[in-house]
C-alpha positions as CSV (number, residue, x, y, z in Angstrom):
1,M,-5.8,-85.3,-16.3
2,S,-8.6,-83.3,-14.7
3,A,-8.3,-80.7,-11.9
4,D,-10.2,-83.2,-9.6
5,R,-7.9,-86.1,-10.5
6,R,-4.8,-84.0,-9.7
7,L,-6.1,-83.0,-6.4
8,S,-7.1,-86.5,-5.6
9,L,-3.6,-87.7,-6.6
10,V,-2.0,-85.1,-4.3
11,A,-4.3,-85.9,-1.5
12,G,-3.8,-89.8,-2.0
13,L,0.0,-89.3,-1.9
14,C,0.0,-87.1,1.1
15,Y,-2.2,-89.9,3.0
16,L,0.3,-92.4,2.1
17,V,3.3,-90.1,3.2
18,T,1.5,-90.2,6.6
19,F,2.0,-93.9,6.8
20,V,5.6,-93.9,5.5
21,T,6.7,-91.3,8.2
22,S,4.5,-92.0,11.3
23,I,5.3,-95.7,11.9
24,P,9.3,-95.2,11.4
25,A,9.0,-92.2,13.7
26,L,7.2,-93.9,16.6
27,V,9.9,-96.7,16.3
28,L,12.8,-94.3,16.4
29,K,11.5,-92.0,19.1
30,Q,10.0,-94.2,21.6
31,P,13.2,-95.7,23.3
32,Y,14.7,-92.3,23.8
33,L,11.4,-90.7,25.2
34,D,11.1,-93.8,27.5
35,G,14.6,-93.3,28.8
36,A,15.9,-96.6,27.7
37,P,19.8,-96.9,28.4
38,G,21.8,-96.0,25.5
39,A,19.1,-94.5,23.3
40,D,20.6,-92.5,20.7
41,P,19.5,-88.9,20.5
42,T,20.2,-88.8,16.6
43,A,17.4,-91.3,16.3
44,L,15.1,-88.7,18.2
45,R,16.2,-86.0,15.8
46,A,15.4,-88.4,12.8
47,A,12.0,-89.0,14.3
48,S,11.6,-85.3,14.5
49,G,12.2,-84.9,10.9
50,L,9.8,-87.5,9.8
51,E,7.2,-86.0,11.9
52,I,7.7,-82.6,10.4
53,V,7.0,-84.2,7.0
54,L,4.0,-86.1,8.6
55,A,2.6,-82.7,9.7
56,L,2.9,-81.2,6.2
57,A,1.4,-84.3,4.7
58,C,-1.5,-83.9,7.1
59,L,-2.1,-80.5,6.0
60,G,-1.7,-81.4,2.2
61,T,-4.5,-83.8,2.4
62,A,-7.0,-81.3,3.8
63,V,-5.8,-78.5,1.4
64,A,-6.0,-80.8,-1.7
65,L,-9.5,-82.3,-0.9
66,F,-11.2,-78.9,0.2
67,P,-12.1,-77.8,-3.3
68,I,-13.6,-81.1,-4.0
69,V,-15.4,-81.9,-0.7
70,R,-16.8,-78.2,-0.7
71,R,-19.0,-79.0,-3.4
72,S,-20.8,-81.6,-1.4
73,S,-20.9,-79.6,2.0
74,E,-18.9,-76.6,2.8
75,P,-19.3,-76.8,6.5
76,L,-17.8,-80.4,6.5
77,A,-15.1,-79.2,4.3
78,L,-14.2,-76.3,6.4
79,G,-14.4,-78.4,9.5
80,F,-12.1,-81.1,8.0
81,L,-9.6,-78.3,7.0
82,G,-9.7,-76.8,10.4
83,S,-9.3,-80.4,12.1
84,R,-6.6,-81.6,10.1
85,T,-4.7,-78.3,10.3
86,L,-5.0,-78.5,14.2
87,E,-3.8,-82.0,14.1
88,A,-0.7,-80.9,12.0
89,G,0.0,-78.1,14.6
90,L,-0.1,-80.6,17.6
91,V,2.2,-82.9,15.8
92,L,4.6,-80.0,15.3
93,L,4.1,-79.1,19.0
94,G,5.2,-82.7,19.9
95,V,8.1,-82.4,17.7
96,A,9.3,-79.3,19.6
97,G,8.8,-81.1,22.8
98,M,11.0,-84.0,21.5
99,L,13.8,-81.8,20.3
100,A,13.6,-79.9,23.6
101,V,14.0,-83.2,25.5
102,S,17.4,-83.9,23.7
103,S,18.6,-80.3,24.7
104,V,17.9,-80.5,28.5
105,G,20.7,-82.9,29.3
106,S,20.5,-84.7,32.7
107,D,17.7,-82.4,34.1
108,A,15.2,-85.0,35.1
109,S,12.2,-82.8,36.0
110,A,12.7,-80.8,32.8
111,R,13.0,-83.9,30.8
112,A,9.8,-85.4,32.4
113,A,7.7,-82.1,31.7
114,L,8.9,-82.2,28.2
115,V,8.1,-85.9,27.5
116,A,4.8,-85.1,29.0
117,L,4.1,-82.2,26.7
118,H,4.9,-84.4,23.8
119,D,2.8,-87.3,25.0
120,W,-0.3,-85.2,25.6
121,A,0.3,-83.5,22.1
122,F,0.5,-87.0,20.6
123,L,-2.8,-88.0,22.2
124,I,-4.8,-85.2,21.4
125,G,-3.2,-84.8,17.7
126,P,-2.7,-88.1,16.1
127,G,-4.4,-90.0,18.9
128,L,-7.8,-88.2,18.8
129,L,-8.3,-85.7,16.0
130,P,-8.2,-88.4,13.2
131,A,-11.6,-89.5,14.6
132,V,-12.9,-85.9,14.1
133,N,-11.4,-86.0,10.6
134,A,-13.0,-89.3,9.8
135,A,-16.3,-88.1,10.9
136,L,-16.3,-85.0,8.9
137,L,-14.6,-86.2,5.7
138,G,-16.3,-89.8,5.9
139,S,-19.7,-88.0,6.1
140,A,-19.0,-85.6,3.0
141,L,-17.6,-88.5,0.9
142,L,-20.4,-90.7,1.6
143,Q,-22.9,-88.1,1.0
144,A,-21.5,-87.1,-2.4
145,R,-20.5,-90.6,-3.2
146,L,-17.1,-89.7,-4.3
147,V,-15.4,-93.0,-3.4
148,P,-16.9,-96.3,-2.8
149,R,-19.2,-96.5,0.3
150,V,-17.2,-99.0,2.1
151,I,-14.3,-96.7,2.6
152,P,-16.1,-93.8,4.3
153,L,-18.1,-96.2,6.2
154,V,-14.9,-97.7,7.7
155,G,-14.0,-94.2,8.8
156,L,-17.3,-93.6,10.3
157,V,-17.3,-96.7,12.3
158,G,-13.6,-96.2,13.3
159,A,-14.1,-92.6,14.6
160,P,-16.1,-93.4,17.8
161,L,-13.7,-96.3,18.5
162,L,-10.8,-94.1,18.2
163,T,-12.6,-91.5,20.6
164,V,-13.1,-94.3,23.2
165,S,-9.4,-95.3,22.8
166,A,-8.2,-91.8,23.4
167,C,-10.5,-91.4,26.3
168,G,-9.1,-94.6,27.8
169,T,-5.6,-93.2,27.5
170,L,-6.7,-90.0,28.9
171,F,-8.2,-91.6,32.2
172,G,-5.3,-94.0,32.6
173,W,-6.9,-97.2,31.5
174,F,-4.2,-98.0,29.2
175,D,-1.3,-96.6,27.4
176,Q,-1.7,-94.8,23.9
177,V,1.0,-97.1,22.5
178,S,-0.4,-100.5,23.8
179,A,-2.4,-103.5,22.3
180,W,-5.7,-101.8,23.4
181,G,-4.6,-98.5,21.8
182,A,-3.6,-100.2,18.6
183,V,-6.9,-102.0,18.4
184,G,-8.9,-98.8,18.9
185,A,-6.8,-97.2,16.2
186,L,-6.9,-99.9,13.7
187,P,-10.2,-99.1,11.7
188,I,-9.0,-95.5,11.4
189,A,-5.7,-96.6,10.1
190,L,-7.3,-98.8,7.6
191,W,-9.8,-96.0,6.6
192,E,-6.7,-93.7,5.8
193,L,-4.9,-96.2,4.0
194,A,-7.7,-97.4,1.9
195,L,-8.7,-93.6,1.2
196,G,-4.9,-92.9,0.3
197,L,-4.7,-95.7,-2.2
198,W,-8.0,-95.3,-3.8
199,L,-7.4,-91.5,-4.3
200,T,-3.9,-92.1,-5.6
201,F,-5.0,-94.8,-8.1
202,R,-8.5,-94.1,-9.0
203,G,-9.5,-90.6,-7.7
204,V,-12.9,-89.2,-7.0
205,R,-16.1,-89.5,-9.0
206,E,-16.0,-86.6,-11.6
207,P,-19.0,-84.5,-11.0
208,G,-21.9,-84.7,-13.4
209,L,-21.2,-87.9,-14.8
210,A,-24.1,-90.5,-15.1
211,E,-24.1,-93.4,-13.0
212,S,-25.1,-97.1,-14.0
213,P,-27.5,-99.1,-11.8
214,A,-24.6,-100.9,-10.4
215,G,-23.3,-97.6,-8.8
216,Y,-20.6,-96.9,-11.4
217,S,-20.1,-93.8,-13.6
218,V,-20.0,-94.1,-17.3
219,S,-16.3,-93.4,-17.2
220,G,-15.8,-96.7,-15.1
221,V,-14.8,-95.0,-11.9
222,A,-16.8,-96.3,-9.0
223,A,-19.2,-93.9,-7.3
224,R,-20.4,-96.1,-4.4
């Protein structure tokens, strides 16, 4: 297995881990953050653990892909590394807010402030920065034709949609966890899932391999 194949496998698995952790974490934490009667603080702590793994997986995607992407464009690779790292940091800030919510007891004002901290970190981190990630990484992958073209194109189309969705939440048009928010986030979710699956099971095109007229390298790995 080549170095690029190992790195792409790690990146792909990290992308898939983000799905395995983020969706259950949202289901577990939301009732407690919303103040639902009888909400279990244990579920909030479980969600916090899942989101810590999520943050590490976010960072893992950028670290693993950086050596590959920098051969195409070092500025885009550095931008993606920085944006993904910032996203991971904001996820952890949200985790700290969540854990603090469970520690303040019946202090309503402190609870409200901590929930607000979590919500804003959640909006800027997982809510907005994936659009920046898709614009940077999608451009680099498309430029170098490291994966089939349709995958980065989905990300590049989804980036402005997610940005508009995040702005809608910012200005109070709708909640981030809502039907409109889900519609705005769907293309980015599809891009990250498709990229994770492709990197896991196929990997990136090896550098220096000839391509056939149909857009496939001689090794059989799709380049477009």
